[in-house]
C-alpha positions as CSV (number, residue, x, y, z in Angstrom):
1,M,-0.9,-10.8,6.3
2,R,-0.1,-8.1,8.9
3,G,-0.8,-4.5,8.2
4,R,2.9,-3.6,8.2
5,D,3.5,-6.1,5.4
6,L,1.3,-4.5,2.8
7,V,1.5,-1.3,0.9
8,V,-1.7,0.0,-0.6
9,A,-1.0,1.8,-3.9
10,S,-0.6,5.5,-3.7
11,L,-2.0,7.8,-6.4
12,L,-0.1,10.0,-8.7
13,V,-3.0,11.8,-10.4
14,A,-3.2,14.3,-13.2
15,V,-6.2,16.6,-12.7
16,A,-7.4,17.8,-16.1
17,F,-9.0,21.2,-16.6
18,A,-10.1,23.0,-19.7
19,T,-7.3,25.5,-19.0
20,G,-4.5,23.1,-18.4
21,C,-3.4,20.2,-16.1
22,S,-2.2,20.2,-12.5
23,R,-0.7,17.3,-10.7
24,L,-1.6,15.9,-7.3
25,S,0.3,13.1,-5.6
26,F,-1.5,11.5,-2.8
27,I,1.3,9.5,-1.1
28,K,0.4,6.6,1.3
29,P,3.6,5.7,3.2
30,S,4.6,2.1,2.9
31,A,5.3,0.4,6.2
32,A,7.2,-2.2,4.3
33,R,9.4,0.1,2.3
34,G,9.7,3.2,4.2
35,D,8.9,5.1,1.1
36,S,6.0,4.9,-1.3
37,E,4.8,3.8,-4.7
38,Q,3.3,6.2,-7.2
39,V,0.5,5.1,-9.6
40,A,-0.5,7.3,-12.5
41,R,-4.2,7.9,-13.2
42,T,-6.0,10.8,-14.9
43,Y,-9.3,12.2,-13.6
44,D,-11.4,14.9,-15.0
45,F,-12.5,17.4,-12.4
46,S,-14.4,19.5,-14.9
47,G,-17.4,17.2,-14.5
48,G,-17.5,17.8,-10.7
49,D,-20.5,20.0,-11.1
50,R,-22.6,20.6,-14.1
51,D,-21.0,23.8,-15.2
52,G,-17.5,23.2,-13.8
53,R,-17.5,26.4,-11.8
54,N,-16.5,24.7,-8.6
55,A,-13.7,22.6,-10.1
56,G,-11.0,25.0,-9.0
57,S,-12.3,25.1,-5.4
58,V,-12.2,21.3,-5.2
59,R,-8.7,21.3,-6.6
60,A,-7.6,23.9,-4.1
61,H,-8.9,21.8,-1.2
62,L,-7.2,18.7,-2.5
63,L,-3.9,20.4,-3.0
64,R,-4.0,21.8,0.6
65,G,-5.1,18.4,1.9
66,E,-2.2,16.7,0.0
67,Q,0.3,19.1,1.5
68,A,-1.1,18.4,5.0
69,L,-0.9,14.7,4.4
70,H,2.7,15.0,3.5
71,Q,3.5,17.0,6.6
72,G,1.8,14.5,8.9
73,R,-1.2,16.8,9.6
74,A,-3.9,14.1,9.0
75,A,-6.6,16.1,10.8
76,D,-6.0,19.1,8.5
77,A,-6.1,16.8,5.5
78,E,-9.4,15.3,6.6
79,A,-10.8,18.9,7.0
80,E,-9.8,19.7,3.4
81,A,-11.2,16.5,2.1
82,R,-14.5,17.3,3.8
83,K,-14.6,20.7,2.2
84,A,-13.9,19.1,-1.2
85,L,-16.7,16.5,-0.7
86,K,-19.1,19.2,0.4
87,I,-18.6,20.7,-3.0
88,D,-18.6,17.4,-4.9
89,D,-19.4,14.3,-3.1
90,R,-18.8,12.2,-6.2
91,N,-15.2,13.1,-6.5
92,G,-13.0,10.0,-6.3
93,L,-9.9,11.9,-5.4
94,A,-11.6,13.6,-2.5
95,H,-12.8,10.2,-1.2
96,T,-9.2,8.9,-1.5
97,L,-7.8,11.9,0.3
98,M,-10.4,11.3,3.1
99,A,-9.5,7.6,3.3
100,L,-5.8,8.3,3.6
101,A,-6.3,11.0,6.3
102,L,-8.6,8.8,8.3
103,E,-6.3,5.8,8.0
104,Q,-3.4,7.9,9.3
105,Q,-5.5,8.7,12.3
106,G,-6.1,5.0,13.0
107,R,-9.7,5.1,11.9
108,A,-9.5,2.1,9.5
109,D,-13.3,1.4,9.4
110,A,-14.2,4.9,8.3
111,A,-11.3,4.9,5.8
112,G,-12.7,1.8,4.2
113,V,-16.0,3.5,3.5
114,H,-14.2,6.1,1.4
115,Y,-11.8,3.7,-0.3
116,R,-14.9,1.7,-1.4
117,K,-16.7,4.9,-2.6
118,A,-13.7,5.9,-4.6
119,A,-13.6,2.4,-6.3
120,E,-17.4,2.6,-7.0
121,L,-17.0,6.0,-8.6
122,A,-14.1,4.8,-10.8
123,P,-15.0,1.1,-11.3
124,D,-12.4,0.6,-14.0
125,S,-9.6,2.5,-12.2
126,G,-6.6,0.2,-11.3
127,P,-5.4,2.5,-8.5
128,A,-8.8,2.9,-6.9
129,L,-9.5,-0.8,-7.1
130,N,-6.0,-1.7,-5.8
131,N,-6.5,0.8,-2.9
132,Y,-9.7,-0.8,-1.8
133,G,-8.4,-4.3,-2.2
134,G,-5.5,-3.4,0.0
135,W,-7.8,-2.0,2.6
136,L,-9.8,-5.2,2.6
137,C,-6.7,-7.3,3.0
138,L,-5.3,-5.2,5.9
139,N,-8.6,-5.4,7.7
140,G,-9.3,-9.1,7.8
141,H,-10.8,-9.8,4.4
142,A,-7.9,-11.3,2.5
143,A,-9.9,-13.7,0.4
144,E,-12.4,-11.0,-0.7
145,S,-9.6,-8.6,-1.6
146,L,-8.3,-10.9,-4.4
147,A,-11.2,-10.1,-6.7
148,W,-10.5,-6.4,-6.4
149,F,-6.9,-6.9,-7.3
150,D,-8.1,-8.9,-10.4
151,R,-10.3,-6.0,-11.4
152,A,-7.4,-3.6,-10.9
153,L,-5.2,-5.7,-13.2
154,A,-7.9,-5.6,-15.8
155,D,-7.3,-1.9,-16.2
156,R,-4.9,-1.9,-19.2
157,S,-4.1,1.7,-18.7
158,Y,-2.9,1.0,-15.1
159,A,0.7,2.3,-14.9
160,S,1.8,0.1,-12.0
161,P,0.3,-3.5,-12.3
162,A,3.3,-4.7,-10.3
163,S,1.7,-3.0,-7.3
164,A,-1.6,-4.9,-7.6
165,L,0.3,-8.1,-8.3
166,A,2.4,-7.7,-5.2
167,N,-0.6,-6.9,-3.1
168,A,-2.6,-9.8,-4.5
169,G,0.3,-12.2,-3.9
170,A,0.8,-11.1,-0.4
171,C,-2.9,-11.3,0.4
172,A,-3.3,-14.7,-1.3
173,V,-1.1,-16.1,1.5
174,D,-3.6,-15.1,4.1
175,G,-6.4,-16.0,1.7
176,G,-5.3,-19.6,1.7
177,Q,-4.1,-19.7,-1.9
178,P,-0.3,-20.4,-1.7
179,G,-0.2,-21.2,-5.4
180,R,-1.6,-17.9,-6.4
181,A,0.6,-16.2,-3.9
182,E,3.8,-17.4,-5.4
183,R,2.6,-16.9,-9.0
184,D,1.6,-13.3,-8.4
185,L,4.6,-12.3,-6.4
186,R,7.0,-13.7,-9.0
187,A,5.0,-11.9,-11.7
188,A,5.3,-8.7,-9.8
189,L,9.0,-9.1,-9.5
190,R,9.4,-9.8,-13.2
191,L,7.8,-6.4,-13.8
192,D,9.5,-4.6,-10.9
193,P,12.6,-6.5,-9.5
194,L,12.9,-4.0,-6.7
195,N,9.3,-4.2,-5.5
196,A,9.8,-4.3,-1.8
197,V,6.3,-5.6,-1.0
198,A,6.7,-8.6,-3.3
199,L,10.2,-9.3,-2.1
200,E,9.2,-9.3,1.5
201,A,6.0,-11.3,0.9
202,L,7.8,-13.9,-1.1
203,A,10.5,-14.2,1.5
204,R,7.8,-14.7,4.2
205,H,5.9,-17.2,2.0
206,L,9.0,-19.3,1.3
207,Y,10.0,-19.2,5.0
208,G,6.5,-20.5,5.9
209,Q,7.0,-23.3,3.3
210,G,10.3,-24.3,4.9
211,D,12.4,-23.2,1.9
212,Y,14.9,-21.3,4.0
213,F,17.7,-20.9,1.4
214,E,15.5,-19.2,-1.2
215,A,13.7,-17.2,1.6
216,R,17.1,-15.9,2.6
217,A,17.8,-14.7,-1.0
218,F,14.6,-12.8,-1.2
219,S,15.0,-11.4,2.3
220,Q,18.4,-10.1,1.4
221,R,17.0,-8.6,-1.8
222,R,14.3,-6.9,0.2
223,L,16.8,-5.3,2.6
224,D,18.8,-4.1,-0.4
225,A,15.6,-2.6,-2.1
226,G,14.6,-0.1,0.6
227,R,14.9,1.0,4.2
228,A,14.6,-1.8,6.7
229,T,11.6,-2.2,9.0
230,P,11.2,-4.1,12.2
231,A,9.3,-6.8,10.3
232,T,11.9,-7.3,7.6
233,L,14.8,-7.5,10.2
234,L,12.8,-9.9,12.4
235,L,12.1,-12.1,9.3
236,A,15.8,-12.1,8.3
237,S,16.8,-13.1,11.8
238,Q,14.3,-16.0,11.8
239,I,15.5,-17.3,8.5
240,E,19.1,-17.3,9.6
241,E,18.1,-19.1,12.8
242,M,16.5,-21.8,10.7
243,L,19.6,-22.1,8.6
244,G,21.8,-22.4,11.7
245,D,23.6,-19.1,11.3
246,K,23.1,-17.8,14.8
247,A,25.7,-15.1,14.4
248,A,23.9,-13.6,11.4
249,A,20.6,-13.9,13.2
250,A,22.0,-12.0,16.2
251,R,23.3,-9.3,13.9
252,Y,19.8,-8.7,12.5
253,V,18.3,-8.7,16.0
254,Q,20.9,-6.1,17.1
255,R,20.0,-4.0,14.1
256,L,16.4,-4.2,15.0
257,R,17.1,-3.1,18.6
258,T,19.4,-0.3,17.5
259,E,17.4,1.1,14.6
260,F,14.0,0.5,16.1
261,P,14.3,0.7,19.9
262,Q,10.5,1.2,20.2
263,A,9.9,-2.2,18.5
264,Q,10.4,-4.5,21.5
265,A,6.9,-5.9,21.0
266,V,8.0,-7.2,17.7
267,L,10.9,-9.1,19.3
268,H,8.6,-10.5,22.0
269,G,6.2,-11.6,19.3
270,D,8.9,-13.7,17.6
271,S,7.3,-17.0,18.4
272,R,4.0,-15.9,16.8
273,S,5.4,-14.6,13.6
274,R,5.7,-17.7,11.6
């Protein structure tokens, strides 16, 4: 699957302290949805160093890094993550922040090191495992990613299993497991009927299988579920072409050109997209 087709789960994390609880929300924008998913997970920062004296400092760097990430200042977020890791290099949230900051800067290989470290530090954490599985899938290791999604789904406290199921189903297509792809994508939609990742991936899968009528239904549901992307509009136009509705196909192409004038490469890549 292409990078724009997959969302790696975001983190909505409650950071527990002896004096109370603060919330951080590391948001990884979804290229498929135009928004993001939030996954709840609780981490205890008080164990960051033996006496907990540095926990507040780590938290402060993470909060500043989160704000920078939201504002599109990835380099500043990276700097805050480095400061947090200098205090506590076994802090999973700091590694996640670093991974997100590096990924926003196009440094995918370096981001993967930190996604993996976060997963190793929290081996039973659904969000951390889902994040790393997503990174693997987006970086050419679709088959390998599936085991990480399975581990994420084994976390019974995971608040958003639909996210891992959607990612697993989308990656199973590239991993050469079409049966699993359809099973996991439909399971994700039973849990979350508006999951844009699952809707788009299932539409794409059915299109590839030649089931154009059902692909159209899921494509339309995907467009209703969230903001369109060049990929979703291109897929919708391709489906309509195969169904013989050239007028509808042209409308989607026109939308693509109007809403995403910078996406001419997507149009030129039409013949390679199936």
